[in-house]
N, C-alpha and C positions, 0 to 999 in steps of 0.2 A: 488748544494749541496756540491760539492767538488771543490774548486777553484784551484786545482793543474793545473799548466799551461801545463802539458803534455797532458791533455785531448784536449786542443785546438790545440796543435802541431799535435797530431794524426789525429784529424778531418781535419786539413788543408792539411796534407800530403795525406790523402785518397781522399779528394775532388779534389785536383790538379790532381791526377792520373786518377780518374774517368772522369773528364772533358776532359782529353786528349784521353780517350778511348770512350767518348760519341759519337763522330762523326762516328766512325767505327760501333758502335752499331746501330745508326740511319740508316746508309746505309744498313746494313744487315736486319734490320726490314723492311725497304721499299722493299727490294728484296723479302722477304717472302710474303709481302702483294700483290705484283704484281702477284706472283704465285697464291695466293688465289683468287684474283679478276679475273684473266684470266681463272682459272678453273671454276669459277662461270659463266663467260660469255659463255664458251664453253658448259656448261651444259644446257644453255637455248635453247629453241626450235628455236628461231630466228637465233641465231648464228650457230646452228648446220647446218642449211640449207645453210648458207653462207660460213662457214669454216668447212666442213665435215672432213677434214684431219688435223684439228688444235687441236688435243687432246694433250696438253703439260703438262709436269711435270717439273717445273723449279727448279733447285737445287741451284740457286744463283750464278752460275759460268758463264763463257763465253760460254761454250758449250750449256748450257740450253738456253741462250738468242739467240744463232745462229739458234735454231730450229724455232724461231718465224718468221712469214712471213715478208718480207721487207716492210718498210713503216708503220708497226704497231707501235703505240705509246709505247706499252709495250717493243718492241725490242729496240727502241730508248732510252727509259729511262733505260732499263737494261744495255745497253752499257755504258751509262754515269755513272751509279752506279757501274758497274764493275771497271771502271777506278778509281773512287773515292775510292772504297774499297781497291784497291792495294796501293794507296797513303796513306790512313788512317792506313793500316796495318804497313807500314814503320814507321809512326808517333807513333803508339801504341807500336811498338817494342822499339823505342827509349825511349818512356816514361817509359816502364818497366825496361829498362837497367839503366835509371837515378834514378829510385826509390831507396830510401835508405832502403834497407832490414835490415841492422844491427840495425838501429834506430827503425824500426818497431818491430823487435824481442825484443828489450829492452822494448818497450811499452807493448808488449804482455806478458811480465813477471811481470812488475811493476803495470800496471793499473788494472788487474783483482783483485789483492789483495786490492786495494783501493775500487773497486766497491763492494767487498765482505763485506765491513763494513755495508752495508745496505742490509738486507735480501730480496731476491726476493719475491714478493707478499705482501710486507709491505705497510702500509697506505701511506707512502711517495711516493712510485712508483704509487699508485693508484691516488694520487693527481696530480702527473706529467702527468699521462694518461688523467686525467680530463682536465687539461690545453690544451692538444693536442686535446681532443674531442671538447672543446668549440671553439677553433680556427678553426677546420675543419668544425664544424657545421655552423659557420658564413660563411665560404666559400661555403658550400652547399646552404645556403639561397640565397647568391648572384648569384650562378650559376643557380639555379632554376628560378631566377627572370630575368636575362638578357640572359642566355643561350649562351654566347659568347665562342669562342675557348679558350681565356685566362682564363675565369672564370672556365671552366671545367678542364683545365690543372692545375691551382693552387689548385683546389679542390682535384685532384688526389694526389698532393704533400702533402696536409693537411691530407688526409686519410692515406697516406704512413707513415707519421711521427707518427700518432696515432697508427698505426698498429705495427711499430717497437718498441714502448714503451711496448705495450702489449706482443709482441712476445718475447722480451728479458727479461722483468722484472716481468711479471704477468702470471706465468705458468697456473694457473687455468682458468683465463679469456681467455688466448690464446687457451686453449683446447676447450672452448665453442664458441669463436668468430673467431678463426684464419681463418677458411675456408671462412667465409662470408667476412671478412676484405680483404683477398687476392682477392676474386672474384670481390668485388666492386672496388678495386684498378685496377685490370686487365681490367675491363670494361672501366673505364675512361682512362687507359693507351692506349687501342686500339683506343678509340676516338681520342686521341692525335696523335697516329701513323698515322691514316687516314688523319688527318688535315695536318700533315707534308708531307705525300705522295702527297696530292693534291697540296699543295703549291710548292713542288719541281717540280712536273710535269708542272705546269704553268710557273715557272721560267726557266725551261729548254726548253720550247716551243716544246714539243714533239708531239703536236697535229697538224696533217696536214690539218684537216678540222673541221668545226663546229660540224658535226655529231659525230665524234669520241670524241671530247671534251665533248659534252653533255652526251654521253653514259658513259664515265668514271666518270664524275661528278655525274650522277645519281646513278651509282653503288656504289660509295664511300658514297654518302649521305644515300643510303639505308642501308648499313652496319653500318654507324655511328648512324643512327636513331634507329636501333634495340638495340644497346648497351645503348644509352641514355634512351630509354623507359624501358629497363630492370632495369637500375639503378634507375629510377624514381619510378617504382613499388615497389622495395625493400626498398626505403628510404622514402616512404610516408605512412601516416595513423598512427593510435595509436599504432599499433604493428610493426612499422617500425624497421629496424635494428638500426637506430640512437637511438630510445627509449630503445631498448634492451641493447645497450652498456651503455647508461647513467644510467640505473637502477642499474648496477653493480659497480658504482663508488661513491665516497663520496657524502654525502648529507648534506644540512643545515649547522648547526654550525660546523660539522666536517671539513668543507672546510677550514675555517680560522684557526682552531686548528692545522690541519696538515700543513697548510702553515707556521705557526709559527715554527713548528718542523723542517721544511725544512730550514728556516732562521737560526735556532739555529745550525743545522748541518753545514751550511756554515760558520757561525760566529766562531764556535768551531775550525774550521780548520785554521782560521786566527788570532784569539784572543789568546794570550799565557796564559791568565788567565780568561777564560770565566765564571768561577764560580764567580769571582768578578763582572763581568757585570750582571750576574743574580741577585746578591745581590743588586747592584745599581738599577736595574729595579724595584725590590720589594720596596726598600726604596723610590724611586722616586714616585711611585704610592701612597704610604702611605702619603708622603708629599703633593702631588697634591690633593688627596682626602680631607686631613685635611684642607688645605688652601681654597679649593673650598667650603667646608661645612660652612665656616665662611662668605662666600659671598665676600671674598677679591678680587676675579677676576671679580665680577659683574660690567659690564660697563667699564671694563679695557681690551681693545683690542677686545671688541665685543664677548666675550665668551658666555655669557648668553643672549646677546641682539639678536644675529642672529642665535643661535642654534649651533654655531661652537664648543661649549664645548664638544659635542659628538665626535668631530674629534681630539680634543687636547689630550685626555687621551691615545688613541691608538698610536698616533704619539710619545708621550713621552715614552711609553713602548718600541716601536721599536727603538727609538733613544738610550735609555739606554742599550738595549740588544746589539746593534751594535756599540756603541760609540768607542770601542777599536779595531775594525777590522783593522784599519790602522796601528796597532802595527806590523803587518806582514811586513811592509815596513821599520820598525825601529821606535824607540821611538820619535826621533826628528820630529816634524811636523806631528805626527801620526793623529791628529784630522783633518787635511786637507786631508790626505790620506783616512780617514774614509768616508768623504763626497764623494770623487771620487769613492770609491769602492761601496758605497751604490747606487750611481747614475748608475753605470755600471751594477749592479746586476739585476735591473729590479724589477717589482712587481709581486710576486707570486699570483696566483688566490686565492681570499678570502680577500686580502688586497686592499685598494684603492691606486691608483698611487699618489694621493695627500698626503696620510699618509706617504708613503715611501719618497717622495720628501721632506716633512717637517721634517721627522726624520733625513734625511741626514744633513740638515742645522743645526738642533738642536745638533746633534752629533758633528758637526764642532765646536760648541761653548761650548763644555763641559769643555774646558780648553783653555788656550791661551788668545788672545785678547778678550775683552768684545764685545758683539754684539752691533752694532749701525745701525741706519737706512741707513747710508751712506755706510756701508760695501758692497762690491761687491756681496756678497752672499745674501744680503737682499734688495739692493736698487731698484731692479726691481719688488718687490712684492707689493701688496696692503697694505695699512696702517694697517688694522686689522690683516693681515697675519704677518706682521713685528712684531706687538705687541705680537701676540700669540707665535711666535718663540722665542722672547726675554724672555718672561715669562717662557716658557718651558725650555729654556736654564738655567735660574736661578734655577729652581727646580733641573735640572740634575746636575748642578755644585755642589750644596749642597749635593745631594745624593752621588755623586762621592767622595766628601770630607769625608763623613761619613764612607767610606771604603777606606780611603787613604792608609792605611797600608796593604790592601788586606788580612786582617786576619779574617774578619767576626765578629769582636768584637761588632759592632753595629748590633743588631738583629732586632729591629723594632723601629719605631718612632711614636709619638703621639703629636698632637697639644693640649697643656694643656688648652688653652683658650676655647676649646670646652666643658669642664666639666661644667655641669649644665646649658648649654645654651638652649638645646632642651627641650621643655616642652609642654605638651598637654593643650590646652584650649578648653573647650566645646567639647572634643573628637577629636579635630583636632591637628595635629602636627604643631607647629608654626615654621616658617622659622627662622633659627638662625640669629640674628642681626649681623651686621658688628661690628668689634672692634671699640672702641672709637678712635678718631683722635690721632695719635702719640702713641697709646698704643702698646707696644711691642708684637710681636708674639713669644710665648714661646713654644719651641719644646722640649719635653722630649724624650731622646733616651736611650733605654736599652743597657747598656754596655758602655755608654759614661762617660768619666772622664776628668777633666782638667789636663793640663800639659803633654799631650801626643801629638804625631805627628798628630794624627787625630784631636785633638782640635785645633792645629795650622792651619791645612788645612781648618777646618771649619771656623775659624776666618777670613781667607782670602777669602774663596769662598762664604760666605753668603752675601757679599757686593752687588752682582747683585740682589739677591732676596730682600734685603732691599731697593734698588733703585726702583725696580718694585713696591713693596708694599707701599713704602714711609713711612716706619716705621721700628724700630729696630727689629732684629731677635735674640732671645736668645736661646742658647742650654744648656740643663742641663741633668744630668743623672737621670734615674728613681731610686727611692729609693730601695736600696738593689739589683740593677741590676748587677753591676760588670761583669767582664769577666768570662765565665764559668770555665776556668782553674783556675783563681784566687780564685773563690768561692770554688772550689773543694779542693784546697790546704789549704784554711782557715779552711774548715770543718775538714780536716785531722789533722791540727794543734790543733784544739779544742779538738778533740777526744783523741789525744796523751796527752794533758794537763790533761784531765779527768782521 
């Protein structure tokens, strides 16, 4: 939503620091689990008979581990972890000293102001939360299917990401869901901690005999199974937490509408004249609908032959909205930059990846070199896809030319050849026939007049559409349409005369 590079800088700095602190955290968590597991063992009747004087409370330090009886796996592992903890503390201290606090303070002043542009609790943040919900839900399905350690660990990360969006940007939902989200994350976090503890114990070879190894493994599996079962109970059934969370997030058509708002927020931050792009998008759709209604695209690139026409219109709309985001890198070559930025942005939930991919290529050809099948951006695509992109590029070029002066002079367009074509026969609406061979496509544009820079741009940029349609394309002004400012001045002049 906000392409400012400081967000990535802040994220990278925080990630680097936490990664260097992560080893220390893992060691300390394992030491806490040894204490819990040993206390559980001593509380059992069997071990009370064998270790009557072994009631221990480990504090994670060397003194606590010294109280354990010699040869005990817990003592051996605690000694190893104590040594690691000392080493990791030195590394953590060095990481903290190297951390750029001044830069972090700058970000803490500038980035909250940027974040405040979007109100917490807004539909945009709900859409972002829905994306995280969908991703986490897929991880949940995978984990319930194969129940592997990796699957449960990635599921925990997915829930954590969903939870952080809710916690930071959706105050009302956090009030309702916060405790459950944290509990589910904690359950899976403890499962991961137990897996790490067992793997560490095996790698350190702390078990002197098979009996102690089985006892530890059984205890860890017991604690692990309890948490997985509790998670499963809360996440299954029609009233599961997953369904409760989903019910509070965008539904149906809202998803794509809000996704488009997110794209517009992103484009506004990059496009120096986003109002121009919105006008171009409107004009492009009017041109596309008019040309399509005449059947001029039928059998031309497979639009109506294979049903891909439904995919062409949304792709054109996205391409028109985003065609100038590359201006953020400078005017020269901005059409190429637009393609790269759209590729990197990814696809928001509600839009199809193929729509975004196609939109990027169409935006690439809104100006500059004409698209050809041999062009590197097109040569690896299927023939029908190439034709569709060239056709949409032709529409976008003309729509962009109609607002060449960025003044909104052209307010709407209409295909004049449509007039009188649609008629009912026996109660049925007849399909408009295609234009006669070589018959010109006549486009009437409100606000268009000859001799302007816009007219010059149109004269140059209609060529690709003429090539695609294999017929001339003529632009004319609508009768009495004129520019609104010009009409107002003329009206005032007539009043003065009277």
